[in-house]
C-alpha positions in Angstrom: 11.4 -0.3 -22.7 11.9 -1.3 -19.1 15.4 -1.8 -17.8 16.6 -5.0 -16.1 16.4 -3.4 -12.6 12.8 -2.2 -13.3 11.8 -5.7 -14.3 13.4 -7.1 -11.2 11.7 -4.7 -8.8 8.4 -5.0 -10.6 8.4 -8.8 -10.4 9.4 -8.9 -6.8 6.7 -6.5 -5.8 4.0 -8.3 -7.9 4.8 -11.7 -6.3 4.7 -10.1 -2.8 1.3 -8.5 -3.2 0.0 -11.7 -4.9 0.7 -13.8 -1.8 0.0 -11.1 0.8 -3.5 -10.3 -0.4 -4.4 -13.8 -1.6 -3.4 -15.5 1.7 -5.2 -12.8 3.8 -8.4 -13.5 1.7 -7.8 -17.3 2.1 -8.2 -16.9 5.9 -11.9 -16.4 5.3 -12.1 -19.9 4.0 -11.0 -21.4 7.3 -12.1 -18.7 9.8 -15.3 -20.5 11.0 -13.6 -23.8 11.2 -10.7 -22.3 13.3 -13.2 -20.7 15.7 -14.9 -24.1 16.2 -11.7 -26.1 16.4 -10.0 -23.9 19.0 -13.3 -23.1 20.8 -12.3 -19.4 20.6 -13.9 -16.1 19.9 -14.3 -14.4 16.5 -12.4 -11.3 17.7 -9.4 -13.4 18.8 -9.2 -15.3 15.5 -9.9 -12.2 13.5 -7.1 -10.4 15.4 -4.8 -13.3 14.8 -5.5 -13.3 11.0 -5.0 -9.6 10.7 -1.5 -10.0 12.2 -0.3 -11.2 8.9 -0.6 -7.7 7.5 -0.7 -5.8 10.8 2.5 -7.2 12.2 4.2 -6.7 8.9 3.2 -3.0 8.8 4.1 -2.5 12.5 7.6 -3.7 12.0 8.1 -1.1 9.2 10.5 0.9 11.5 12.6 -2.2 12.0 12.6 -2.9 8.3 13.7 0.7 7.6 16.6 0.3 10.1 17.6 -3.0 8.5 17.6 -1.4 5.1 20.2 1.1 6.3 22.5 -1.8 7.3 21.6 -4.5 4.7 20.6 -4.6 1.0 16.9 -4.8 0.0 17.7 -8.1 -1.6 18.8 -9.7 1.6 15.9 -8.3 3.7 13.4 -9.5 1.1 14.9 -13.0 1.0 14.8 -13.2 4.8 11.2 -12.1 4.8 10.3 -14.7 2.2 11.9 -17.4 4.3 9.9 -16.4 7.4 6.6 -16.0 5.6 6.7 -19.4 3.9 8.1 -21.2 6.9 5.2 -20.1 9.0 2.7 -21.9 6.7 4.9 -25.0 6.5 5.1 -25.2 10.3 1.3 -24.8 10.4 1.1 -27.8 8.1 3.5 -29.9 10.2 2.1 -29.0 13.7 -1.5 -29.5 14.8 -2.6 -26.2 16.3 -4.7 -26.7 19.4 -4.3 -23.4 21.2 -5.0 -19.8 20.1 -1.5 -18.6 21.1 0.0 -21.0 18.6 -2.1 -19.4 15.9 -1.0 -15.9 17.0 2.7 -17.0 17.0 2.7 -18.5 13.5 0.6 -15.8 11.8 2.8 -13.1 13.4 5.9 -14.9 12.0 4.4 -14.8 8.5 3.4 -11.2 9.1 6.9 -10.2 10.0 8.2 -11.9 6.9 5.7 -10.1 4.7 6.6 -6.8 6.5 10.3 -7.2 5.7 9.4 -7.8 2.0 7.0 -4.9 1.9 9.5 -2.0 2.6 12.3 -3.8 0.8 10.2 -3.9 -2.5 8.6 -0.4 -2.3 12.0 1.4 -2.1 13.6 -0.3 -5.1 10.4 0.2 -7.1 10.5 3.9 -6.4 14.2 4.1 -7.2 13.9 2.1 -10.4 10.8 3.8 -11.9 11.3 7.4 -10.6 8.5 9.6 -12.0 6.6 6.5 -13.2 6.5 5.0 -9.7 2.7 5.5 -9.2 1.9 3.8 -12.5 4.2 0.9 -11.8 2.8 0.5 -8.3 -0.8 0.4 -9.7 0.3 -2.2 -12.2 1.8 -4.4 -9.5 -1.6 -4.2 -7.7 -3.1 -6.3 -10.5 -1.2 -9.3 -8.9 -2.9 -8.6 -5.6 -6.4 -9.1 -7.1 -5.2 -12.2 -9.0 -4.2 -13.6 -5.6 -7.5 -12.6 -4.1 -9.3 -14.5 -6.9 -7.1 -17.5 -7.0 -5.5 -18.4 -3.6 -8.8 -18.9 -1.6 -9.9 -21.5 -4.2 -6.5 -23.0 -4.2 -6.3 -23.4 -0.5 -9.8 -24.9 -0.3 -8.9 -27.3 -3.1 -5.6 -28.4 -1.4 -7.2 -28.9 2.0 -10.1 -30.7 0.5 -8.0 -33.0 -1.7 -5.0 -33.7 0.6 -6.3 -32.8 4.1 -5.8 -29.7 6.2 -2.2 -30.4 7.2 -0.8 -31.5 3.9 -2.8 -28.8 2.1 -1.3 -26.1 4.3 2.1 -27.6 3.9 1.9 -27.3 0.1 0.5 -23.8 0.4 3.5 -22.8 2.5 6.0 -24.3 0.1 4.4 -22.2 -2.7 4.9 -19.1 -0.5 8.7 -19.8 -0.5 8.6 -18.4 -4.0 9.1 -15.1 -2.3 12.7 -16.1 -1.5 13.4 -16.4 -5.2 11.8 -13.1 -6.2 13.6 -11.4 -3.3 16.9 -12.6 -4.7 16.0 -11.0 -8.0 15.8 -7.5 -6.5 18.4 -5.0 -7.8 21.1 -4.0 -5.3 20.7 -0.6 -3.7 23.8 0.8 -5.4 22.8 -0.2 -8.9 19.3 1.2 -8.4 20.7 4.5 -7.4 23.1 4.7 -10.3 20.4 3.9 -12.7 18.2 6.6 -11.2 20.9 9.1 -11.7 21.4 8.1 -15.3 17.6 8.3 -16.0 17.1 11.8 -14.6 20.4 12.9 -16.2 19.1 12.0 -19.6 15.6 13.5 -19.0 17.1 16.9 -18.1 19.4 16.8 -21.1 21.9 18.9 -19.1 24.4 19.4 -21.9 22.0 21.2 -24.1 19.6 22.9 -21.8 20.9 23.4 -18.3 24.1 25.3 -19.1 22.1 27.8 -21.1 19.6 28.4 -18.4 22.3 28.7 -15.8 23.5 31.8 -17.7 20.2 33.5 -17.0 20.1 35.8 -14.0 18.8 34.2 -10.8 15.2 34.9 -9.9 14.1 35.7 -6.4 13.3 32.4 -4.8 12.1 33.4 -1.4 8.5 32.5 -0.7 6.6 32.8 2.5 6.2 29.4 4.2 2.4 29.5 3.9 2.6 30.4 0.2 5.0 27.6 -0.5 2.9 25.0 1.3 -0.2 26.1 -0.6 1.5 26.1 -3.9 3.0 22.6 -3.4 -0.3 21.1 -2.4 -2.8 22.9 -4.6 -1.1 23.9 -7.8 0.6 22.1 -10.7 2.7 25.2 -11.6 6.4 25.5 -11.1 7.2 27.5 -8.0 10.3 29.6 -7.7 11.7 27.0 -5.3 11.1 24.2 -7.8 12.7 26.1 -10.7 15.7 26.9 -8.5 16.0 23.2 -7.6 15.7 22.0 -11.2 18.5 24.4 -12.4 20.9 22.1 -10.6 22.0 19.1 -12.5 20.2 15.9 -11.6 23.3 14.1 -10.4 24.1 17.1 -8.1 20.6 17.0 -6.6 20.8 13.2 -5.9 24.3 13.1 -4.6 23.6 16.0 -2.2 20.3 14.4 -1.1 18.4 17.4 -2.4 16.0 15.9 -5.0 13.1 17.5 -3.3 10.4 20.1 -3.5 10.8 20.8 0.2 13.2 23.2 1.9 14.1 20.7 4.7 17.5 19.3 3.8 18.4 15.7 4.3 20.2 14.9 7.6 21.7 11.6 8.5 20.0 10.7 11.8 21.3 8.7 14.6 18.4 6.4 15.3 19.3 6.4 19.0 18.6 10.1 19.3 14.9 10.3 20.0 14.9 14.1 20.0 16.3 14.3 16.5 13.7 11.7 15.3 10.9 13.8 16.8 12.2 16.9 15.1 12.3 15.1 11.8 8.8 13.7 12.0 7.6 17.1 13.0 9.3 18.6 10.0 7.5 16.2 7.7 4.0 17.3 8.9 5.0 20.9 9.1 6.0 21.1 5.5 3.4 18.6 4.2 0.1 19.4 6.0 -2.0 17.3 3.6 -0.2 14.2 5.1 -2.5 14.4 8.2 -5.7 14.0 6.1 -3.9 11.4 4.0 -3.2 9.3 7.1 -6.8 9.5 8.4 -8.4 8.5 5.1 -5.9 5.6 4.3 -6.1 4.3 7.9 -9.9 4.0 7.8 -9.6 2.4 4.4 -7.1 -0.2 5.6 -9.4 -1.1 8.6 -12.3 -1.7 6.3 -10.4 -3.6 3.6 -8.9 -6.1 6.0 -12.3 -6.6 7.7 -14.0 -7.1 4.3 -11.2 -9.6 3.2 -11.5 -11.8 6.3 -15.2 -11.7 7.0 -16.8 -11.6 3.6 -16.9 -15.4 3.0 -18.1 -16.1 6.6 -20.8 -13.4 6.1 -22.0 -15.3 3.0 -22.1 -18.6 4.9 -23.9 -16.8 7.8 -26.7 -15.7 5.4 -27.2 -19.4 4.3 -25.0 -19.6 1.2 -23.1 -22.9 0.9 -19.4 -22.8 1.5 -18.5 -23.6 -2.1 -20.6 -20.8 -3.4 -19.6 -18.3 -0.7 -16.0 -18.6 -1.9 -17.1 -17.3 -5.2 -17.7 -13.9 -3.5 -14.0 -13.6 -3.0 -13.3 -14.5 -6.6 -15.9 -11.9 -7.8 -14.4 -9.3 -5.6 -10.9 -10.1 -6.9 -11.9 -9.9 -10.6 -13.7 -6.6 -10.0 -10.5 -5.5 -8.2 -8.6 -6.2 -11.4 -10.8 -3.7 -13.2 -10.2 -1.2 -10.4 -6.4 -1.6 -10.8 -6.7 -1.1 -14.5 -8.7 2.0 -13.9 -6.0 3.3 -11.6 -3.3 2.5 -14.1 -5.1 4.7 -16.6 -5.4 7.5 -14.1 -1.8 7.3 -13.0 -0.5 7.1 -16.5 -2.4 10.3 -17.4 -1.5 12.0 -14.1 -5.2 12.3 -13.4 -5.4 10.6 -10.0 -6.5 12.8 -7.1 -8.4 12.7 -3.8 -11.8 12.7 -5.5 -11.1 9.7 -7.8 -8.8 7.9 -5.4 -10.6 8.2 -2.1 -14.0 10.1 -2.0 -15.8 8.3 -4.9 -14.6 4.8 -3.9 -15.7 5.4 -0.3 -19.2 6.4 -1.6 -19.4 3.2 -3.6 -18.4 1.1 -0.6 -21.0 2.8 1.6 -23.7 2.1 -1.0 -22.7 -1.6 -1.4 -22.5 -2.2 2.4 -26.0 -0.6 2.8 -27.4 -2.9 0.1 -25.8 -6.0 1.8 -27.5 -5.1 5.1 -31.0 -5.4 3.7 -30.5 -8.3 1.1 -29.2 -11.8 1.5 -29.6 -13.3 -2.0 -26.4 -14.5 -3.6 -26.7 -12.4 -6.8 -27.1 -9.3 -4.7 -24.1 -10.1 -2.6 -22.1 -10.8 -5.8 -22.8 -7.3 -6.9 -21.9 -6.0 -3.5 -18.6 -7.9 -3.6 -17.9 -6.6 -7.1 -18.5 -2.9 -6.1 -16.4 -3.4 -2.9 -13.6 -5.2 -4.6 -13.4 -2.5 -7.3 -13.5 0.4 -4.8 -11.0 -1.1 -2.4 -8.6 -1.8 -5.3 -8.8 1.8 -6.3 -8.2 3.1 -2.8 -5.4 0.6 -2.2 -3.5 1.8 -5.3 -4.2 5.5 -4.5 -3.0 5.0 -0.9 0.6 4.3 -1.9 0.6 5.8 -5.4 -0.2 9.3 -4.2 2.5 9.4 -1.6 5.0 11.1 -3.9 2.4 13.8 -4.5 1.9 14.3 -0.8 5.5 14.6 0.3 8.8 15.4 -1.3 11.4 12.8 -2.3 13.5 13.7 0.7 10.7 12.6 3.1 9.5 9.7 1.0 11.1 6.8 2.9 10.3 8.2 6.4 6.7 8.8 5.3 6.4 5.2 3.9 7.6 3.8 7.2 5.3 6.0 9.2 2.3 5.2 7.1 2.8 1.5 7.1 3.2 1.6 10.9 -0.2 3.4 11.3 -1.8 1.1 8.8 -0.6 -1.9 10.8 -2.4 -0.5 13.9 -5.6 0.0 12.0 -5.4 -3.4 10.4 -5.2 -4.9 13.9 -8.2 -2.9 15.0 -10.1 -4.2 11.9 -9.8 -7.8 13.0 -10.5 -7.1 16.7 -13.4 -4.7 16.3 -15.2 -6.6 13.6 -14.8 -9.9 15.4 -15.9 -8.3 18.7 -19.1 -7.1 17.1 -19.8 -10.6 15.9 -19.1 -12.1 19.3 -21.3 -9.5 21.1 -24.2 -9.4 18.8 -23.9 -12.9 17.3 -24.6 -11.3 13.9 -22.2 -10.8 10.9 -24.9 -8.4 9.5 -24.4 -6.0 12.4 -20.6 -6.1 11.9 -21.0 -5.0 8.3 -23.4 -2.3 9.4 -20.5 -0.9 11.6 -18.2 -1.1 8.5 -20.9 1.0 6.7 -20.7 3.7 9.3 -16.9 3.9 9.0 -17.1 4.0 5.3 -19.6 6.8 5.5 -17.2 8.7 7.7 -14.4 8.2 5.2 -16.7 9.3 2.4 -17.4 12.6 4.3 -13.7 13.2 5.0 -12.8 12.4 1.4 -15.3 14.8 -0.2 -14.4 17.5 2.4 -10.7 17.1 1.5 -11.6 17.4 -2.2 -13.1 20.8 -1.5 -10.2 22.0 0.7 -7.1 23.9 -0.4 -5.0 20.8 0.5 -6.5 18.7 -2.2 -3.8 16.5 -3.8 -3.0 16.4 -7.5 -0.3 14.3 -9.1 2.7 16.2 -10.1 3.6 15.5 -13.7 7.4 15.5 -13.4 7.8 14.7 -17.1 6.0 17.9 -17.9 8.2 19.8 -15.5 11.3 18.6 -17.3 9.8 19.4 -20.7 9.2 23.0 -19.5 12.7 23.1 -18.2 14.2 21.9 -21.5 12.2 24.4 -23.5 13.4 27.2 -21.1 9.9 28.4 -20.4 9.7 28.2 -16.6 6.9 30.3 -15.1 6.3 31.4 -11.6 3.3 30.8 -9.4 
């Protein structure tokens, strides 16, 4: 049974991803019209559209700073106000210059960025060891948005006109303010997390008995510790030593971690200390480098696919009303991908092969098929394969972060990843649009996406075979071993 705080954080995150992914996909409906209306280039309009996600990710450091001063609830409400207002203004003001489009989309992107970090953190704090599964479930809302919002925007603009349709669309986006207000406060979320882990450990019956046992040697070589943390599901000496401490002690001391780097309260104005902290993250979690490369390439491809899929269908001669169906098909297939991820996360079976390597292979195959065929039914299959694969990779990108880094480095890793993803998203709109402008062909742009997907596929399979392959850590099993007093050493 979910607690009230879990329901709040889950609902807020679901509504956020519904609007973020749905509105991004909706831009494909108006891309070609905007290019003609503003007499602009594809790369500029594509760049502007990717700002909704890119700008949001790039301000992740700012969002992280705000969360140290304000509550997640306030930051999320502020983000919802900015995101919805940008669409309302676009409905009220007739855009005639490209810089106006950049300004308004950036405003909505900043709003979505504030909501992003302020919903990820409460979700992690509320669900604890079930975070990956909860995150995958919220992803279902993203694909519902992909399937529904493009159709809704086209209907509103066709029935009420472009301006009024966009105005109504923006008013609907103000729902984000309401869901932001529903977020649990930071204090309550932390208290509930303490209670949850306290009950899981059953410290009254088990911990005191184990504390009476003689301490084992816990010194491991640094290389052995890194290898164990990234390639093994076994309890290490370090993990057993950490688990012998009561849960509330680990949390209050900022030491709920599988890493030997202790929490330090950093003055954000001290650049040297910030550099040392980031260096420490990569030093103790070397798999994070590969994680960043794979997820960055994935974000580049996903945003390009989202914006240019519908125009690609129209370029191949498919009528606009039918081309929009490609988005719906991709969204529905993405729902299946999210359900697949929920199953994997719930069974602690998600890893690099299932989350990155195999989906990249499917995307490469689908893009290759689309390069040689232009029939609608073939493109529908391509959209389904791509939607399914991108949904899997999207869930894995964030769901596997707790398996890649320790709890102590979770927040700084999330901020860093979203900043890098923001840069790659911007490159997605710019590079794909530039290829269209230079070659005059959407087909060539998708061929370039095929090359990137192939590269991601090679890296993913190589990572699968390397010692740094990620596996989900079944924390519930760790606690079960601990309660039964049967710890073993790697």
